[in-house]
C-alpha positions as CSV (number, residue, x, y, z in Angstrom):
1,M,5.8,-114.9,-132.9
2,T,5.5,-111.4,-132.3
3,L,7.7,-108.5,-131.8
4,P,6.8,-107.3,-127.8
5,T,4.0,-104.4,-127.9
6,Y,6.7,-101.7,-126.7
7,T,9.6,-101.5,-128.3
8,P,11.1,-98.3,-128.0
9,E,14.4,-99.1,-129.3
10,L,12.4,-99.5,-133.1
11,N,10.1,-96.4,-132.4
12,P,11.1,-93.8,-134.5
13,I,9.2,-90.9,-132.0
14,E,11.1,-92.6,-129.5
15,N,14.2,-92.4,-130.7
16,T,13.2,-88.4,-131.6
17,R,11.6,-87.7,-128.4
18,A,14.9,-88.9,-126.8
19,Y,17.0,-86.8,-128.9
20,L,15.8,-84.2,-128.4
21,R,15.6,-84.1,-124.1
22,A,19.8,-85.2,-125.0
23,N,20.5,-82.7,-126.6
24,C,18.3,-79.4,-126.0
25,L,16.8,-79.6,-123.1
26,A,18.2,-81.3,-120.7
27,I,20.2,-80.0,-118.0
28,T,17.8,-77.1,-117.5
29,V,15.3,-75.5,-115.2
30,F,12.4,-73.7,-116.2
31,D,10.8,-71.2,-114.7
32,T,7.7,-70.8,-115.5
33,Y,4.9,-73.1,-117.5
34,A,5.8,-70.9,-120.3
35,D,9.1,-71.3,-121.0
36,I,8.8,-74.6,-121.6
37,V,6.7,-74.1,-124.0
38,D,9.1,-71.9,-125.5
39,Q,12.1,-74.0,-124.4
40,C,10.5,-77.1,-126.6
41,C,9.1,-75.3,-129.5
42,K,12.9,-74.0,-129.8
43,A,13.9,-77.6,-129.4
44,W,11.2,-78.3,-132.5
45,N,11.8,-76.1,-134.8
46,A,15.5,-76.9,-135.1
47,F,14.8,-79.7,-135.4
48,A,12.7,-79.7,-137.7
49,S,14.5,-77.8,-139.5
50,D,17.3,-80.4,-139.9
51,S,15.8,-83.0,-142.6
52,E,19.0,-84.7,-142.9
53,R,19.0,-84.6,-138.5
54,G,15.4,-86.3,-138.4
55,R,15.2,-89.1,-141.1
56,S,19.4,-90.5,-139.4
57,I,17.1,-90.6,-136.1
58,A,13.9,-92.2,-137.2
59,T,15.9,-94.6,-139.7
60,R,18.2,-95.7,-137.4
61,E,21.3,-98.7,-139.1
62,Y,20.5,-101.1,-135.6
63,A,16.2,-100.8,-136.5
64,K,16.4,-101.5,-140.3
65,A,19.0,-104.2,-139.0
66,V,16.8,-105.8,-136.2
67,S,13.6,-105.1,-138.9
68,L,15.2,-107.2,-141.5
69,M,16.3,-110.0,-139.5
70,L,12.7,-110.8,-137.6
71,R,11.0,-110.9,-141.4
72,A,13.3,-113.1,-142.5
73,V,12.7,-115.7,-139.6
74,G,9.1,-114.4,-140.0
75,I,9.0,-112.5,-136.0
76,S,5.6,-110.1,-137.0
77,P,4.7,-106.8,-135.5
78,P,2.2,-106.6,-133.4
79,K,-0.9,-105.5,-135.1
80,R,-2.4,-101.7,-134.0
81,P,-5.7,-101.7,-133.2
82,S,-8.2,-99.9,-135.2
83,K,-9.1,-96.5,-134.4
84,E,-13.3,-97.9,-134.7
85,T,-12.3,-100.2,-131.3
86,T,-9.8,-98.0,-129.3
87,S,-12.2,-95.5,-127.1
């Protein structure tokens, strides 16, 4: 038995995106595309400068617990396709 191919709660990138969306980009109306890019860059730079926050978001305790539990019962994560097989 393997994990479903889409498990965003276990994906550190999804957790980071959700954090940035909720804390830096929510409830904002942008006038131009340049405004969107500027705000996204500011949000990312603020996030990247706080390594402790990034570490805590990317390594959620429940994700660690779920991974350990799944490994304990013999469930492995889905295999990613190799670069040669993806086009």
